Backbone of each chain as nested JSON, in Angstrom:
{
  "chains": [
    {"id": "A", "residues": [
      {"number": 1, "name": "MET", "atoms": {"N": [2.0, -9.228, -11.716], "CA": [0.835, -9.585, -10.907], "C": [-0.064, -10.555, -11.668]}},
      {"number": 2, "name": "ALA", "atoms": {"N": [-0.218, -10.287, -12.957], "CA": [-1.033, -11.174, -13.785], "C": [-0.401, -12.564, -13.849]}},
      {"number": 3, "name": "GLN", "atoms": {"N": [0.907, -12.558, -13.859], "CA": [1.654, -13.814, -13.912], "C": [1.351, -14.669, -12.668]}},
      {"number": 4, "name": "LEU", "atoms": {"N": [1.296, -14.022, -11.521], "CA": [1.004, -14.743, -10.281], "C": [-0.447, -15.193, -10.237]}},
      {"number": 5, "name": "ARG", "atoms": {"N": [-1.311, -14.347, -10.75], "CA": [-2.747, -14.652, -10.78], "C": [-2.999, -15.94, -11.556]}},
      {"number": 6, "name": "GLN", "atoms": {"N": [-2.291, -16.044, -12.655], "CA": [-2.447, -17.19, -13.549], "C": [-2.123, -18.515, -12.847]}},
      {"number": 7, "name": "ASP", "atoms": {"N": [-1.109, -18.494, -12.006], "CA": [-0.661, -19.725, -11.358], "C": [-1.087, -19.799, -9.897]}},
      {"number": 8, "name": "TYR", "atoms": {"N": [-2.099, -19.043, -9.549], "CA": [-2.492, -18.968, -8.143], "C": [-2.755, -20.35, -7.546]}},
      {"number": 9, "name": "ALA", "atoms": {"N": [-3.431, -21.201, -8.311], "CA": [-3.768, -22.54, -7.817], "C": [-2.504, -23.339, -7.492]}},
      {"number": 10, "name": "GLU", "atoms": {"N": [-1.472, -23.114, -8.275], "CA": [-0.215, -23.829, -8.029], "C": [0.409, -23.395, -6.705]}},
      {"number": 11, "name": "PHE", "atoms": {"N": [0.27, -22.123, -6.407], "CA": [0.788, -21.639, -5.122], "C": [-0.047, -22.2, -3.969]}},
      {"number": 12, "name": "GLU", "atoms": {"N": [-1.36, -22.239, -4.18], "CA": [-2.258, -22.793, -3.156], "C": [-1.901, -24.245, -2.861]}},
      {"number": 13, "name": "LYS", "atoms": {"N": [-1.646, -25.004, -3.922], "CA": [-1.289, -26.411, -3.766], "C": [-0.062, -26.579, -2.899]}},
      {"number": 14, "name": "ARG", "atoms": {"N": [0.8, -25.6, -2.964], "CA": [2.036, -25.657, -2.189], "C": [1.904, -24.914, -0.868]}},
      {"number": 15, "name": "ASN", "atoms": {"N": [0.654, -24.732, -0.453], "CA": [0.382, -24.11, 0.843], "C": [1.107, -22.778, 0.975]}},
      {"number": 16, "name": "THR", "atoms": {"N": [0.998, -21.978, -0.048], "CA": [1.723, -20.713, -0.08], "C": [0.768, -19.543, -0.265]}},
      {"number": 17, "name": "ARG", "atoms": {"N": [0.837, -18.587, 0.639], "CA": [0.02, -17.379, 0.521], "C": [0.805, -16.317, -0.226]}},
      {"number": 18, "name": "ILE", "atoms": {"N": [0.132, -15.62, -1.088], "CA": [0.776, -14.529, -1.812], "C": [0.389, -13.213, -1.146]}},
      {"number": 19, "name": "VAL", "atoms": {"N": [1.386, -12.487, -0.703], "CA": [1.176, -11.238, 0.019], "C": [1.857, -10.117, -0.765]}},
      {"number": 20, "name": "VAL", "atoms": {"N": [1.057, -9.182, -1.228], "CA": [1.587, -8.092, -2.046], "C": [1.67, -6.82, -1.209]}},
      {"number": 21, "name": "VAL", "atoms": {"N": [2.868, -6.26, -1.142], "CA": [3.1, -5.018, -0.412], "C": [3.439, -3.937, -1.429]}},
      {"number": 22, "name": "GLY", "atoms": {"N": [2.827, -2.775, -1.283], "CA": [3.108, -1.721, -2.257], "C": [2.908, -0.343, -1.668]}},
      {"number": 23, "name": "PRO", "atoms": {"N": [3.386, 0.657, -2.377], "CA": [3.365, 2.026, -1.864], "C": [2.016, 2.736, -1.99]}},
      {"number": 24, "name": "GLU", "atoms": {"N": [1.055, 2.132, -2.683], "CA": [-0.224, 2.816, -2.885], "C": [-1.073, 2.81, -1.61]}},
      {"number": 25, "name": "ASP", "atoms": {"N": [-2.1, 3.64, -1.607], "CA": [-2.999, 3.644, -0.453], "C": [-4.074, 2.572, -0.617]}},
      {"number": 26, "name": "GLU", "atoms": {"N": [-4.898, 2.418, 0.428], "CA": [-5.844, 1.295, 0.423], "C": [-6.885, 1.401, -0.697]}},
      {"number": 27, "name": "ASN", "atoms": {"N": [-7.231, 2.631, -1.07], "CA": [-8.218, 2.776, -2.149], "C": [-7.672, 2.274, -3.478]}},
      {"number": 28, "name": "SER", "atoms": {"N": [-6.408, 2.583, -3.731], "CA": [-5.791, 2.101, -4.971], "C": [-5.715, 0.587, -4.976]}},
      {"number": 29, "name": "PHE", "atoms": {"N": [-5.366, 0.024, -3.825], "CA": [-5.328, -1.434, -3.712], "C": [-6.713, -2.034, -3.975]}},
      {"number": 30, "name": "ALA", "atoms": {"N": [-7.708, -1.462, -3.295], "CA": [-9.061, -2.015, -3.403], "C": [-9.539, -1.985, -4.852]}},
      {"number": 31, "name": "THR", "atoms": {"N": [-9.289, -0.882, -5.522], "CA": [-9.715, -0.749, -6.921], "C": [-8.994, -1.758, -7.802]}},
      {"number": 32, "name": "TYR", "atoms": {"N": [-7.69, -1.853, -7.59], "CA": [-6.894, -2.76, -8.422], "C": [-7.293, -4.215, -8.187]}},
      {"number": 33, "name": "TRP", "atoms": {"N": [-7.522, -4.55, -6.941], "CA": [-7.933, -5.935, -6.588], "C": [-9.283, -6.274, -7.222]}},
      {"number": 34, "name": "GLN", "atoms": {"N": [-10.178, -5.302, -7.14], "CA": [-11.517, -5.52, -7.687], "C": [-11.472, -5.66, -9.214]}},
      {"number": 35, "name": "ASN", "atoms": {"N": [-10.733, -4.781, -9.848], "CA": [-10.665, -4.802, -11.31], "C": [-10.004, -6.056, -11.852]}},
      {"number": 36, "name": "ASN", "atoms": {"N": [-9.104, -6.626, -11.067], "CA": [-8.355, -7.775, -11.569], "C": [-8.711, -9.077, -10.859]}},
      {"number": 37, "name": "SER", "atoms": {"N": [-9.728, -9.034, -10.005], "CA": [-10.16, -10.22, -9.244], "C": [-8.989, -10.944, -8.605]}},
      {"number": 38, "name": "LEU", "atoms": {"N": [-8.182, -10.224, -7.876], "CA": [-6.992, -10.827, -7.293], "C": [-7.319, -11.54, -5.981]}},
      {"number": 39, "name": "PRO", "atoms": {"N": [-6.833, -12.767, -5.829], "CA": [-7.081, -13.523, -4.595], "C": [-5.982, -13.323, -3.552]}},
      {"number": 40, "name": "PHE", "atoms": {"N": [-5.069, -12.4, -3.789], "CA": [-3.928, -12.238, -2.895], "C": [-4.288, -11.365, -1.7]}},
      {"number": 41, "name": "ILE", "atoms": {"N": [-3.417, -11.424, -0.709], "CA": [-3.506, -10.477, 0.396], "C": [-2.802, -9.199, -0.066]}},
      {"number": 42, "name": "GLY", "atoms": {"N": [-3.461, -8.069, 0.078], "CA": [-2.891, -6.802, -0.39], "C": [-2.632, -5.858, 0.769]}},
      {"number": 43, "name": "LEU", "atoms": {"N": [-1.392, -5.464, 0.925], "CA": [-1.014, -4.629, 2.058], "C": [-0.46, -3.283, 1.6]}},
      {"number": 44, "name": "PRO", "atoms": {"N": [-1.288, -2.245, 1.701], "CA": [-0.775, -0.91, 1.379], "C": [0.276, -0.513, 2.407]}},
      {"number": 45, "name": "ASP", "atoms": {"N": [1.364, 0.035, 1.925], "CA": [2.448, 0.45, 2.816], "C": [2.959, 1.815, 2.357]}},
      {"number": 46, "name": "PRO", "atoms": {"N": [2.091, 2.84, 2.491], "CA": [2.459, 4.163, 1.96], "C": [3.695, 4.745, 2.634]}},
      {"number": 47, "name": "LYS", "atoms": {"N": [3.955, 4.343, 3.871], "CA": [5.149, 4.861, 4.55], "C": [6.387, 4.029, 4.217]}},
      {"number": 48, "name": "ALA", "atoms": {"N": [6.189, 2.989, 3.436], "CA": [7.3, 2.15, 2.979], "C": [8.056, 1.501, 4.134]}},
      {"number": 49, "name": "SER", "atoms": {"N": [7.365, 1.252, 5.243], "CA": [8.054, 0.685, 6.405], "C": [8.586, -0.713, 6.122]}},
      {"number": 50, "name": "VAL", "atoms": {"N": [7.751, -1.533, 5.51], "CA": [8.191, -2.898, 5.223], "C": [9.154, -2.914, 4.039]}},
      {"number": 51, "name": "LEU", "atoms": {"N": [8.888, -2.039, 3.106], "CA": [9.786, -1.954, 1.948], "C": [11.207, -1.654, 2.42]}},
      {"number": 52, "name": "LYS", "atoms": {"N": [11.309, -0.751, 3.386], "CA": [12.639, -0.404, 3.905], "C": [13.233, -1.556, 4.696]}},
      {"number": 53, "name": "LEU", "atoms": {"N": [12.384, -2.191, 5.503], "CA": [12.834, -3.317, 6.32], "C": [13.448, -4.419, 5.465]}},
      {"number": 54, "name": "TYR", "atoms": {"N": [12.856, -4.624, 4.307], "CA": [13.325, -5.691, 3.438], "C": [14.273, -5.202, 2.343]}},
      {"number": 55, "name": "GLY", "atoms": {"N": [14.572, -3.926, 2.393], "CA": [15.628, -3.433, 1.515], "C": [15.267, -3.337, 0.05]}},
      {"number": 56, "name": "GLN", "atoms": {"N": [13.995, -3.044, -0.214], "CA": [13.639, -2.875, -1.622], "C": [14.412, -1.689, -2.194]}},
      {"number": 57, "name": "GLU", "atoms": {"N": [15.062, -1.918, -3.292], "CA": [15.898, -0.862, -3.853], "C": [15.051, 0.244, -4.457]}},
      {"number": 58, "name": "VAL", "atoms": {"N": [15.531, 1.45, -4.272], "CA": [14.851, 2.604, -4.851], "C": [15.806, 3.296, -5.803]}},
      {"number": 59, "name": "ASN", "atoms": {"N": [15.356, 3.488, -6.989], "CA": [16.149, 4.236, -7.956], "C": [15.413, 5.54, -8.233]}},
      {"number": 60, "name": "LEU", "atoms": {"N": [15.85, 6.59, -7.581], "CA": [15.125, 7.862, -7.643], "C": [15.163, 8.488, -9.025]}},
      {"number": 61, "name": "PHE", "atoms": {"N": [16.184, 8.132, -9.778], "CA": [16.38, 8.839, -11.039], "C": [15.69, 8.16, -12.211]}},
      {"number": 62, "name": "LYS", "atoms": {"N": [15.419, 6.888, -12.045], "CA": [14.84, 6.191, -13.194], "C": [13.411, 5.755, -12.946]}},
      {"number": 63, "name": "LEU", "atoms": {"N": [13.242, 4.596, -12.389], "CA": [11.907, 4.003, -12.385], "C": [11.239, 3.98, -11.02]}},
      {"number": 64, "name": "GLY", "atoms": {"N": [11.93, 4.508, -10.019], "CA": [11.341, 4.398, -8.691], "C": [11.692, 3.071, -8.067]}},
      {"number": 65, "name": "ARG", "atoms": {"N": [10.751, 2.513, -7.338], "CA": [11.045, 1.276, -6.622], "C": [11.134, 0.088, -7.567]}},
      {"number": 66, "name": "MET", "atoms": {"N": [12.089, -0.745, -7.288], "CA": [12.261, -1.948, -8.081], "C": [11.451, -3.077, -7.449]}},
      {"number": 67, "name": "PRO", "atoms": {"N": [10.948, -3.987, -8.281], "CA": [10.196, -5.11, -7.716], "C": [11.121, -6.043, -6.94]}},
      {"number": 68, "name": "ALA", "atoms": {"N": [10.577, -6.7, -5.951], "CA": [11.351, -7.682, -5.205], "C": [10.41, -8.783, -4.744]}},
      {"number": 69, "name": "GLN", "atoms": {"N": [10.954, -9.982, -4.596], "CA": [10.161, -11.103, -4.101], "C": [10.959, -11.855, -3.052]}},
      {"number": 70, "name": "VAL", "atoms": {"N": [10.266, -12.261, -2.009], "CA": [10.9, -12.985, -0.916], "C": [10.008, -14.171, -0.56]}},
      {"number": 71, "name": "ILE", "atoms": {"N": [10.601, -15.34, -0.446], "CA": [9.841, -16.491, 0.036], "C": [10.206, -16.75, 1.494]}},
      {"number": 72, "name": "VAL", "atoms": {"N": [9.163, -16.807, 2.32], "CA": [9.338, -17.125, 3.736], "C": [8.671, -18.475, 3.956]}},
      {"number": 73, "name": "ASP", "atoms": {"N": [9.406, -19.426, 4.521], "CA": [8.812, -20.754, 4.703], "C": [7.952, -20.804, 5.961]}},
      {"number": 74, "name": "ARG", "atoms": {"N": [7.341, -21.947, 6.197], "CA": [6.428, -22.106, 7.334], "C": [7.075, -21.833, 8.672]}},
      {"number": 75, "name": "ASP", "atoms": {"N": [8.386, -22.009, 8.721], "CA": [9.092, -21.766, 9.969], "C": [9.518, -20.306, 10.114]}},
      {"number": 76, "name": "GLY", "atoms": {"N": [9.112, -19.478, 9.151], "CA": [9.418, -18.055, 9.242], "C": [10.808, -17.684, 8.763]}},
      {"number": 77, "name": "ARG", "atoms": {"N": [11.418, -18.601, 8.026], "CA": [12.762, -18.32, 7.521], "C": [12.732, -17.864, 6.066]}},
      {"number": 78, "name": "VAL", "atoms": {"N": [13.674, -17.005, 5.75], "CA": [13.824, -16.524, 4.376], "C": [14.468, -17.628, 3.54]}},
      {"number": 79, "name": "ARG", "atoms": {"N": [13.82, -18.015, 2.452], "CA": [14.37, -19.088, 1.623], "C": [14.755, -18.639, 0.226]}},
      {"number": 80, "name": "PHE", "atoms": {"N": [14.31, -17.456, -0.143], "CA": [14.562, -16.981, -1.502], "C": [14.391, -15.48, -1.493]}},
      {"number": 81, "name": "VAL", "atoms": {"N": [15.335, -14.793, -2.104], "CA": [15.235, -13.341, -2.223], "C": [15.597, -12.959, -3.648]}},
      {"number": 82, "name": "HIS", "atoms": {"N": [14.737, -12.19, -4.247], "CA": [15.035, -11.701, -5.588], "C": [14.792, -10.203, -5.621]}},
      {"number": 83, "name": "TYR", "atoms": {"N": [15.86, -9.456, -5.868], "CA": [15.71, -8.01, -6.016], "C": [15.809, -7.669, -7.493]}},
      {"number": 84, "name": "GLY", "atoms": {"N": [14.744, -7.123, -8.002], "CA": [14.732, -6.8, -9.424], "C": [15.574, -5.579, -9.741]}},
      {"number": 85, "name": "HIS", "atoms": {"N": [16.049, -5.547, -10.95], "CA": [16.816, -4.387, -11.389], "C": [16.046, -3.546, -12.386]}},
      {"number": 86, "name": "SER", "atoms": {"N": [14.907, -4.042, -12.79], "CA": [14.035, -3.255, -13.649], "C": [12.608, -3.704, -13.381]}},
      {"number": 87, "name": "MET", "atoms": {"N": [11.672, -2.967, -13.922], "CA": [10.26, -3.288, -13.796], "C": [9.958, -4.739, -14.139]}},
      {"number": 88, "name": "ALA", "atoms": {"N": [10.585, -5.195, -15.219], "CA": [10.254, -6.509, -15.756], "C": [11.077, -7.617, -15.116]}},
      {"number": 89, "name": "ASP", "atoms": {"N": [11.963, -7.237, -14.217], "CA": [12.877, -8.221, -13.645], "C": [12.231, -8.923, -12.457]}},
      {"number": 90, "name": "ILE", "atoms": {"N": [11.371, -9.875, -12.756], "CA": [10.76, -10.685, -11.718], "C": [11.003, -12.146, -12.082]}},
      {"number": 91, "name": "PRO", "atoms": {"N": [11.145, -13.003, -11.072], "CA": [11.435, -14.403, -11.388], "C": [10.252, -15.089, -12.067]}},
      {"number": 92, "name": "GLU", "atoms": {"N": [10.555, -16.072, -12.864], "CA": [9.511, -16.898, -13.468], "C": [8.772, -17.662, -12.367]}},
      {"number": 93, "name": "ASN", "atoms": {"N": [7.479, -17.858, -12.557], "CA": [6.729, -18.656, -11.582], "C": [7.34, -20.046, -11.428]}},
      {"number": 94, "name": "SER", "atoms": {"N": [7.784, -20.613, -12.554], "CA": [8.295, -21.982, -12.508], "C": [9.482, -22.076, -11.549]}},
      {"number": 95, "name": "GLU", "atoms": {"N": [10.299, -21.056, -11.549], "CA": [11.457, -21.031, -10.666], "C": [11.004, -20.993, -9.2]}},
      {"number": 96, "name": "VAL", "atoms": {"N": [10.023, -20.152, -8.937], "CA": [9.516, -19.997, -7.576], "C": [8.793, -21.272, -7.126]}},
      {"number": 97, "name": "LEU", "atoms": {"N": [8.009, -21.854, -8.018], "CA": [7.242, -23.054, -7.667], "C": [8.166, -24.236, -7.387]}},
      {"number": 98, "name": "GLU", "atoms": {"N": [9.226, -24.318, -8.157], "CA": [10.178, -25.402, -7.963], "C": [10.816, -25.3, -6.573]}},
      {"number": 99, "name": "LEU", "atoms": {"N": [11.151, -24.09, -6.213], "CA": [11.73, -23.877, -4.898], "C": [10.732, -24.221, -3.795]}},
      {"number": 100, "name": "LEU", "atoms": {"N": [9.473, -23.853, -4.028], "CA": [8.446, -24.171, -3.037], "C": [8.273, -25.678, -2.896]}},
      {"number": 101, "name": "ASP", "atoms": {"N": [8.41, -26.388, -4.008], "CA": [8.337, -27.851, -3.95], "C": [9.409, -28.395, -3.019]}},
      {"number": 102, "name": "GLN", "atoms": {"N": [10.564, -27.779, -3.073], "CA": [11.678, -28.257, -2.255], "C": [11.433, -28.005, -0.773]}},
      {"number": 103, "name": "ILE", "atoms": {"N": [10.773, -26.905, -0.455], "CA": [10.639, -26.568, 0.965], "C": [9.296, -26.968, 1.563]}},
      {"number": 104, "name": "THR", "atoms": {"N": [8.371, -27.413, 0.721], "CA": [7.052, -27.757, 1.236], "C": [6.952, -29.245, 1.511]}},
      {"number": 105, "name": "GLN", "atoms": {"N": [6.614, -29.57, 2.728], "CA": [6.371, -30.972, 3.055], "C": [5.031, -31.372, 2.449]}},
      {"number": 106, "name": "PRO", "atoms": {"N": [4.981, -32.541, 1.804], "CA": [3.686, -32.985, 1.292], "C": [2.687, -33.116, 2.442]}},
      {"number": 107, "name": "VAL", "atoms": {"N": [1.48, -32.667, 2.2], "CA": [0.454, -32.744, 3.24], "C": [-0.166, -34.14, 3.232]}},
      {"number": 108, "name": "GLY", "atoms": {"N": [-0.356, -34.703, 4.406], "CA": [-0.985, -36.012, 4.509], "C": [-0.003, -37.139, 4.28]}},
      {"number": 109, "name": "GLY", "atoms": {"N": [0.457, -37.301, 3.07], "CA": [1.426, -38.337, 2.776], "C": [0.785, -39.683, 2.507]}},
      {"number": 110, "name": "ALA", "atoms": {"N": [-0.522, -39.795, 2.671], "CA": [-1.293, -41.013, 2.397], "C": [-0.605, -42.226, 2.991]}}
    ]},
    {"id": "B", "residues": [
      {"number": 1, "name": "MET", "atoms": {"N": [21.237, -2.89, -1.8], "CA": [21.74, -4.204, -1.417], "C": [20.716, -4.912, -0.539]}},
      {"number": 2, "name": "PRO", "atoms": {"N": [20.645, -6.227, -0.676], "CA": [19.692, -6.975, 0.142], "C": [19.945, -6.769, 1.628]}},
      {"number": 3, "name": "LYS", "atoms": {"N": [18.877, -6.62, 2.362], "CA": [18.998, -6.476, 3.808], "C": [18.525, -7.738, 4.52]}},
      {"number": 4, "name": "VAL", "atoms": {"N": [17.97, -8.672, 3.791], "CA": [17.612, -9.939, 4.422], "C": [18.482, -11.032, 3.821]}},
      {"number": 5, "name": "SER", "atoms": {"N": [18.835, -11.995, 4.639], "CA": [19.72, -13.06, 4.2], "C": [18.989, -14.383, 4.182]}},
      {"number": 6, "name": "LEU", "atoms": {"N": [19.449, -15.256, 3.311], "CA": [18.838, -16.573, 3.205], "C": [19.009, -17.358, 4.504]}},
      {"number": 7, "name": "ASN", "atoms": {"N": [17.992, -18.169, 4.783], "CA": [18.018, -19.08, 5.93], "C": [18.146, -18.368, 7.273]}},
      {"number": 8, "name": "THR", "atoms": {"N": [17.726, -17.13, 7.303], "CA": [17.626, -16.42, 8.574], "C": [16.15, -16.088, 8.79]}},
      {"number": 9, "name": "PRO", "atoms": {"N": [15.738, -15.859, 10.042], "CA": [14.335, -15.52, 10.282], "C": [13.942, -14.247, 9.545]}},
      {"number": 10, "name": "ALA", "atoms": {"N": [12.802, -14.297, 8.881], "CA": [12.325, -13.121, 8.154], "C": [11.898, -12.052, 9.158]}},
      {"number": 11, "name": "PRO", "atoms": {"N": [12.275, -10.799, 8.917], "CA": [11.842, -9.73, 9.83], "C": [10.31, -9.662, 9.874]}},
      {"number": 12, "name": "ASP", "atoms": {"N": [9.758, -9.689, 11.069], "CA": [8.303, -9.621, 11.19], "C": [7.841, -8.189, 10.938]}},
      {"number": 13, "name": "PHE", "atoms": {"N": [6.606, -8.062, 10.486], "CA": [6.038, -6.734, 10.298], "C": [4.544, -6.82, 10.493]}},
      {"number": 14, "name": "THR", "atoms": {"N": [3.937, -5.687, 10.693], "CA": [2.488, -5.594, 10.858], "C": [1.973, -4.488, 9.96]}},
      {"number": 15, "name": "LEU", "atoms": {"N": [0.998, -4.827, 9.138], "CA": [0.334, -3.819, 8.306], "C": [-1.152, -4.137, 8.299]}},
      {"number": 16, "name": "GLN", "atoms": {"N": [-1.94, -3.151, 7.896], "CA": [-3.357, -3.423, 7.682], "C": [-3.582, -3.668, 6.206]}},
      {"number": 17, "name": "ASP", "atoms": {"N": [-4.385, -4.673, 5.894], "CA": [-4.69, -4.883, 4.484], "C": [-5.663, -3.794, 4.028]}},
      {"number": 18, "name": "PHE", "atoms": {"N": [-5.979, -3.811, 2.737], "CA": [-6.753, -2.68, 2.221], "C": [-8.199, -2.689, 2.709]}},
      {"number": 19, "name": "GLN", "atoms": {"N": [-8.574, -3.751, 3.43], "CA": [-9.907, -3.766, 4.026], "C": [-9.849, -3.499, 5.531]}},
      {"number": 20, "name": "GLY", "atoms": {"N": [-8.661, -3.147, 6.006], "CA": [-8.521, -2.738, 7.39], "C": [-8.181, -3.852, 8.369]}},
      {"number": 21, "name": "LYS", "atoms": {"N": [-7.967, -5.051, 7.835], "CA": [-7.632, -6.182, 8.71], "C": [-6.128, -6.188, 8.987]}},
      {"number": 22, "name": "THR", "atoms": {"N": [-5.786, -6.35, 10.256], "CA": [-4.374, -6.354, 10.624], "C": [-3.721, -7.677, 10.246]}},
      {"number": 23, "name": "VAL", "atoms": {"N": [-2.581, -7.576, 9.606], "CA": [-1.848, -8.766, 9.171], "C": [-0.421, -8.69, 9.708]}},
      {"number": 24, "name": "HIS", "atoms": {"N": [-0.019, -9.716, 10.427], "CA": [1.378, -9.841, 10.848], "C": [2.013, -10.929, 9.993]}},
      {"number": 25, "name": "LEU", "atoms": {"N": [3.24, -10.729, 9.616], "CA": [3.92, -11.804, 8.895], "C": [3.929, -13.066, 9.765]}},
      {"number": 26, "name": "SER", "atoms": {"N": [4.081, -12.879, 11.057], "CA": [4.173, -14.034, 11.965], "C": [2.859, -14.821, 12.056]}},
      {"number": 27, "name": "ASP", "atoms": {"N": [1.755, -14.241, 11.54], "CA": [0.482, -14.987, 11.502], "C": [0.624, -16.288, 10.715]}},
      {"number": 28, "name": "PHE", "atoms": {"N": [1.536, -16.287, 9.758], "CA": [1.647, -17.428, 8.847], "C": [2.607, -18.488, 9.369]}},
      {"number": 29, "name": "LYS", "atoms": {"N": [3.333, -18.129, 10.412], "CA": [4.342, -19.049, 10.925], "C": [3.675, -20.339, 11.405]}},
      {"number": 30, "name": "GLY", "atoms": {"N": [4.203, -21.451, 10.953], "CA": [3.615, -22.731, 11.31], "C": [2.374, -23.072, 10.511]}},
      {"number": 31, "name": "GLN", "atoms": {"N": [1.937, -22.153, 9.659], "CA": [0.704, -22.344, 8.885], "C": [0.978, -22.544, 7.399]}},
      {"number": 32, "name": "ALA", "atoms": {"N": [1.732, -21.638, 6.836], "CA": [1.895, -21.645, 5.383], "C": [3.186, -20.928, 5.001]}},
      {"number": 33, "name": "ASN", "atoms": {"N": [3.649, -21.233, 3.796], "CA": [4.715, -20.439, 3.202], "C": [4.122, -19.108, 2.755]}},
      {"number": 34, "name": "VAL", "atoms": {"N": [4.971, -18.128, 2.634], "CA": [4.518, -16.817, 2.155], "C": [5.408, -16.374, 1.004]}},
      {"number": 35, "name": "LEU", "atoms": {"N": [4.78, -15.983, -0.082], "CA": [5.516, -15.311, -1.143], "C": [5.232, -13.823, -0.981]}},
      {"number": 36, "name": "LEU", "atoms": {"N": [6.246, -13.099, -0.532], "CA": [6.112, -11.654, -0.368], "C": [6.463, -10.995, -1.684]}},
      {"number": 37, "name": "VAL", "atoms": {"N": [5.548, -10.203, -2.178], "CA": [5.791, -9.509, -3.444], "C": [5.844, -8.013, -3.151]}},
      {"number": 38, "name": "PHE", "atoms": {"N": [6.996, -7.434, -3.378], "CA": [7.114, -5.984, -3.235], "C": [6.884, -5.375, -4.601]}},
      {"number": 39, "name": "ASN", "atoms": {"N": [5.766, -4.729, -4.69], "CA": [5.326, -4.21, -5.971], "C": [5.819, -2.781, -6.099]}},
      {"number": 40, "name": "ARG", "atoms": {"N": [6.151, -2.382, -7.293], "CA": [6.623, -1.008, -7.407], "C": [5.503, -0.039, -7.795]}},
      {"number": 41, "name": "GLY", "atoms": {"N": [4.367, -0.575, -8.116], "CA": [3.266, 0.318, -8.454], "C": [2.347, -0.366, -9.439]}},
      {"number": 42, "name": "PHE", "atoms": {"N": [1.084, -0.031, -9.396], "CA": [0.132, -0.639, -10.324], "C": [0.18, 0.107, -11.648]}},
      {"number": 43, "name": "MET", "atoms": {"N": [-0.101, -0.596, -12.686], "CA": [-0.102, 0.037, -14.011], "C": [-1.343, 0.912, -14.16]}}
    ]}
  ]
}
């Protein structure tokens, strides 16, 4: 999350909203957002409805839910899916930003 | 195993954000790209 926070402006430049879905309730989200000054959209999903819809892997015996990231383009299509295999298994921002460069039309074009 | 495939329409969903505002994934269609982050829990 800190990694995304750091490059937030880069995501904004690419007309990309960051939407975080997690199993905590709204109070946990609110506290975490406040403590970390997060500019993202935060969606508590205690029933894991979206997590299930998108197939986030659950490892009951080890770490619980694995992180996952999905890029949806302006047309509503899935352009990138990353399912983590451990807590730390998240893609580098540079990888994600590069992909966004490919799918984002320059605004204006001068 | 992944349940969503590349270059297919992303499954729409509706949730309330932590301030109670309703958010549909489809709200962003035609507006912006979305990076969906499925978090496993806050530290």
